[in-house]
SESE-553392 format. One record per residue (C-alpha): y, x, z; residue in three letters; residue number from 1. Coordinates in pm, whole numbers. Example, Ala and Ser with C-alpha at 12.3 -4.5 7.8 and 13.67 -1.06 7.14 Angstrom:
// residues 2
> c2, c1, c3, code, pos
> -450, 1230, 780, ALA, 1
> -106, 1367, 714, SER, 2
// end
This chain:
// residues 268
> c2, c1, c3, code, pos
> -10865, -3326, -745, MET, 1
> -10617, -3139, -969, LYS, 2
> -10344, -3386, -875, ARG, 3
> -10407, -3329, -502, ASN, 4
> -10424, -2952, -549, SER, 5
> -10087, -2958, -726, LYS, 6
> -9934, -3175, -453, ALA, 7
> -10065, -2944, -188, VAL, 8
> -9918, -2645, -372, SER, 9
> -9572, -2803, -380, VAL, 10
> -9601, -2907, -22, ALA, 11
> -9704, -2555, 82, GLY, 12
> -9413, -2404, -106, PHE, 13
> -9168, -2645, 57, VAL, 14
> -9322, -2559, 400, LEU, 15
> -9282, -2195, 338, PHE, 16
> -8915, -2232, 247, LEU, 17
> -8839, -2456, 542, SER, 18
> -9001, -2202, 774, ALA, 19
> -8771, -1931, 645, GLY, 20
> -8467, -2145, 669, ILE, 21
> -8535, -2231, 1034, SER, 22
> -8487, -1861, 1116, ALA, 23
> -8126, -1910, 1044, ARG, 24
> -7817, -1696, 1028, ALA, 25
> -7528, -1793, 1253, ASP, 26
> -7183, -1698, 1394, THR, 27
> -7123, -1671, 1769, PHE, 28
> -6784, -1678, 1939, SER, 29
> -6725, -1566, 2307, PHE, 30
> -6384, -1645, 2459, SER, 31
> -6499, -1562, 2816, PHE, 32
> -6263, -1828, 2941, ASP, 33
> -6531, -2019, 3135, PRO, 34
> -6558, -1712, 3359, LEU, 35
> -6216, -1789, 3510, SER, 36
> -6378, -1896, 3832, ALA, 37
> -6473, -1531, 3887, TYR, 38
> -6130, -1395, 3778, ALA, 39
> -5880, -1537, 4031, PRO, 40
> -5516, -1551, 3928, SER, 41
> -5446, -1303, 4209, GLN, 42
> -5675, -1026, 4316, GLY, 43
> -6056, -1045, 4301, GLY, 44
> -6197, -1005, 3951, GLY, 45
> -6531, -890, 4097, ASN, 46
> -6747, -1097, 3859, THR, 47
> -7122, -1046, 3890, PRO, 48
> -7235, -897, 3562, THR, 49
> -7511, -1157, 3566, SER, 50
> -7243, -1432, 3532, SER, 51
> -7110, -1276, 3217, ILE, 52
> -7453, -1240, 3085, GLN, 53
> -7529, -1600, 3177, GLY, 54
> -7230, -1722, 2996, TYR, 55
> -7312, -1542, 2678, MET, 56
> -7680, -1636, 2712, GLN, 57
> -7575, -2008, 2723, GLY, 58
> -7416, -1977, 2377, LEU, 59
> -7718, -1823, 2212, LEU, 60
> -8007, -2018, 2060, HIS, 61
> -8361, -2053, 2193, ALA, 62
> -8558, -1733, 2162, GLY, 63
> -8240, -1519, 2167, GLN, 64
> -8138, -1315, 2474, THR, 65
> -7857, -1077, 2573, VAL, 66
> -7839, -813, 2850, THR, 67
> -7487, -718, 2959, VAL, 68
> -7396, -417, 3167, THR, 69
> -7077, -244, 3281, GLY, 70
> -6841, -546, 3280, ALA, 71
> -6641, -772, 3508, VAL, 72
> -6427, -1076, 3423, ALA, 73
> -6051, -1029, 3478, ASP, 74
> -5717, -1193, 3421, ARG, 75
> -5449, -994, 3606, THR, 76
> -5537, -620, 3584, TYR, 77
> -5226, -423, 3468, ASN, 78
> -5323, -60, 3488, GLY, 79
> -5180, -12, 3835, GLU, 80
> -4832, -97, 3700, GLY, 81
> -4833, 144, 3405, TYR, 82
> -4881, -123, 3134, VAL, 83
> -4562, -199, 2949, VAL, 84
> -4419, -538, 2851, GLY, 85
> -4124, -764, 2784, PRO, 86
> -3826, -719, 3009, GLY, 87
> -3504, -513, 3029, SER, 88
> -3601, -304, 3334, ASP, 89
> -3891, -244, 3571, LYS, 90
> -3770, -512, 3813, ASN, 91
> -3748, -768, 3533, ASN, 92
> -4059, -731, 3320, MET, 93
> -4412, -865, 3278, THR, 94
> -4698, -641, 3164, PRO, 95
> -4845, -760, 2836, LEU, 96
> -5221, -768, 2869, THR, 97
> -5529, -953, 2744, LEU, 98
> -5487, -1164, 3049, GLY, 99
> -5163, -1323, 2945, ASN, 100
> -5177, -1328, 2568, THR, 101
> -5426, -1403, 2284, ASN, 102
> -5469, -1157, 2005, GLY, 103
> -5162, -944, 2086, ALA, 104
> -5114, -667, 1834, THR, 105
> -4779, -524, 1944, SER, 106
> -4555, -509, 2247, VAL, 107
> -4176, -526, 2243, SER, 108
> -3893, -673, 2445, ASN, 109
> -3941, -991, 2239, ASN, 110
> -4314, -1031, 2300, SER, 111
> -4420, -1377, 2422, THR, 112
> -4626, -1392, 2739, VAL, 113
> -4847, -1703, 2779, ASN, 114
> -4771, -1931, 3069, GLY, 115
> -5137, -1937, 3177, THR, 116
> -5386, -1662, 3238, PHE, 117
> -5658, -1580, 2980, ASP, 118
> -5991, -1438, 3100, THR, 119
> -6126, -1111, 2943, PHE, 120
> -6399, -864, 3038, ILE, 121
> -6325, -515, 3149, ALA, 122
> -6492, -213, 3311, ASN, 123
> -6255, -200, 3610, THR, 124
> -6197, -465, 3863, ASP, 125
> -5872, -594, 4011, ASP, 126
> -5922, -354, 4301, SER, 127
> -5894, -65, 4055, SER, 128
> -6256, 34, 4097, HIS, 129
> -6396, 145, 3764, GLN, 130
> -6754, 25, 3753, ILE, 131
> -6872, 201, 3435, SER, 132
> -6758, 404, 3140, ASN, 133
> -6875, 152, 2887, GLN, 134
> -6961, -221, 2835, ILE, 135
> -7298, -266, 2674, THR, 136
> -7451, -578, 2518, MET, 137
> -7813, -564, 2401, LYS, 138
> -7958, -853, 2205, PHE, 139
> -8310, -965, 2114, THR, 140
> -8404, -1246, 1871, GLY, 141
> -8102, -1183, 1642, LEU, 142
> -7953, -910, 1428, VAL, 143
> -7578, -868, 1395, ILE, 144
> -7492, -844, 1026, ASN, 145
> -7149, -897, 876, GLY, 146
> -6815, -956, 1046, LEU, 147
> -6746, -851, 1407, VAL, 148
> -6410, -908, 1563, SER, 149
> -6250, -880, 1903, PHE, 150
> -5923, -840, 2094, ASP, 151
> -5899, -514, 2290, TYR, 152
> -5678, -329, 2535, GLU, 153
> -5673, 35, 2631, ILE, 154
> -5515, 55, 2973, PHE, 155
> -5321, 368, 3077, PRO, 156
> -5488, 589, 3334, ASP, 157
> -5166, 709, 3503, GLY, 158
> -5177, 1064, 3351, THR, 159
> -5055, 1227, 3029, SER, 160
> -5329, 1482, 3005, ASN, 161
> -5565, 1291, 2775, GLN, 162
> -5486, 1005, 2549, PRO, 163
> -5701, 711, 2664, PRO, 164
> -5930, 571, 2395, ASP, 165
> -6180, 306, 2311, LEU, 166
> -6484, 364, 2089, THR, 167
> -6674, 67, 1944, PHE, 168
> -7035, 161, 1854, ALA, 169
> -7310, -60, 1715, ALA, 170
> -7667, -23, 1579, GLY, 171
> -8031, -65, 1683, PRO, 172
> -8090, -80, 2057, THR, 173
> -8072, 266, 2208, GLY, 174
> -7946, 419, 1881, ASN, 175
> -7593, 308, 1821, THR, 176
> -7335, 496, 1619, SER, 177
> -6953, 489, 1622, THR, 178
> -6795, 214, 1407, VAL, 179
> -6427, 269, 1504, VAL, 180
> -6232, 459, 1764, THR, 181
> -5881, 359, 1894, PHE, 182
> -5643, 602, 2064, LEU, 183
> -5373, 499, 2311, GLY, 184
> -5016, 563, 2188, VAL, 185
> -4713, 669, 2397, THR, 186
> -4476, 375, 2473, PRO, 187
> -4188, 369, 2230, GLY, 188
> -4435, 439, 1947, THR, 189
> -4547, 147, 1728, GLY, 190
> -4704, -88, 1801, PRO, 191
> -4601, -23, 2160, ILE, 192
> -4228, -41, 2102, ASN, 193
> -4106, -96, 2464, THR, 194
> -4100, 169, 2734, THR, 195
> -4057, -46, 3044, VAL, 196
> -4336, -83, 3295, SER, 197
> -4350, -197, 3657, ALA, 198
> -4338, 170, 3757, ASN, 199
> -4075, 303, 3520, SER, 200
> -3801, 224, 3270, ASN, 201
> -3932, 514, 3062, HIS, 202
> -4309, 482, 3074, GLU, 203
> -4488, 775, 2916, SER, 204
> -4856, 690, 2973, ASN, 205
> -5048, 614, 2651, ALA, 206
> -5195, 270, 2606, GLN, 207
> -5277, 13, 2327, LEU, 208
> -5335, -356, 2276, ILE, 209
> -5463, -510, 1951, GLY, 210
> -5722, -694, 1739, HIS, 211
> -5996, -551, 1524, TRP, 212
> -6236, -692, 1272, SER, 213
> -6489, -523, 1042, GLY, 214
> -6843, -517, 912, ALA, 215
> -7152, -418, 1112, VAL, 216
> -7503, -389, 979, SER, 217
> -7844, -432, 1144, ASN, 218
> -7712, -413, 1498, ALA, 219
> -7890, -533, 1812, THR, 220
> -7660, -349, 2055, GLU, 221
> -7283, -345, 2087, LEU, 222
> -7118, -68, 2300, ASP, 223
> -6748, -57, 2408, PHE, 224
> -6705, 297, 2530, ILE, 225
> -6417, 407, 2746, ASP, 226
> -6290, 753, 2844, TRP, 227
> -6095, 812, 3060, PRO, 228
> -5898, 488, 3106, ALA, 229
> -5996, 124, 3154, THR, 230
> -6075, -102, 2856, ILE, 231
> -6069, -478, 2814, GLY, 232
> -6241, -699, 2549, ILE, 233
> -6173, -1057, 2463, ASP, 234
> -6257, -1318, 2196, ASN, 235
> -6565, -1146, 2068, LEU, 236
> -6701, -1299, 1744, VAL, 237
> -6989, -1185, 1537, PHE, 238
> -7220, -1300, 1251, ALA, 239
> -7597, -1276, 1271, THR, 240
> -7898, -1285, 1048, SER, 241
> -8253, -1367, 1172, PRO, 242
> -8470, -1080, 1271, GLU, 243
> -8703, -982, 979, PRO, 244
> -9000, -1026, 1223, SER, 245
> -8896, -1381, 1278, SER, 246
> -8886, -1461, 908, ILE, 247
> -9228, -1300, 851, ILE, 248
> -9372, -1493, 1144, LEU, 249
> -9242, -1828, 1028, LEU, 250
> -9327, -1761, 668, GLY, 251
> -9683, -1656, 763, THR, 252
> -9722, -1971, 974, THR, 253
> -9608, -2183, 676, GLY, 254
> -9855, -2018, 445, LEU, 255
> -10136, -2051, 694, ALA, 256
> -10077, -2431, 715, PHE, 257
> -10065, -2443, 336, PHE, 258
> -10401, -2270, 277, PHE, 259
> -10563, -2463, 561, LEU, 260
> -10457, -2794, 416, LEU, 261
> -10550, -2691, 61, ARG, 262
> -10902, -2582, 165, ARG, 263
> -10953, -2909, 357, LYS, 264
> -10861, -3121, 57, LEU, 265
> -11078, -2915, -179, GLN, 266
> -11374, -2970, 46, LYS, 267
> -11299, -3340, 54, GLY, 268
// end
């Protein structure tokens, strides 16, 4: 009987550990490229938010969900011609955006534009209709802990009254706090070192394109907040840990099986 009891104790301990391990940590990466069908190379860009949500949901694990609001997929939006880019004059330039580059962190006359379009998500469609003032992602079944990274673009709004910005906030659902804020810069100021746009050889409207990575703790909601210009997000990556409730549930289940098996053997 002692031998059986010892064996059951070991088995129960292993079961408890395996239950906790199954509630695993993970890293998720969202390129948004599969949404290209909703972001035509010319015009359009009126992606149903449900399609973005469905794409992200398809990369999550069973029991994990995401709700996305305020976003469309895009490839060609260029801030109504105010975005600057490589080229010697406004008749010979290409705006540098998330739609034609991966991970751009600066813009100059020597910047390289990709030959193919890259899909990103934004809060304004190709018809220049701003659909929201922020892109929101709410998750259940996972907690974002650790590294978060993304490419971003702050599009100019065609005025010089207020520098356009992007605020990234994260935290518990409904209670996020600011992680980092980016301000657009006037063309000719690093890292926007060219001043040529489709509208002007001396573009003055603030804007920014870049990449960010940093740590986030205990977040189930990510907010990309925009005022007053359009923002774009691409190549979102984040690390997760299992929700504490999931670990407790799995651990409790493991212990319940252990005590049930031990009691049965003791009676035998």
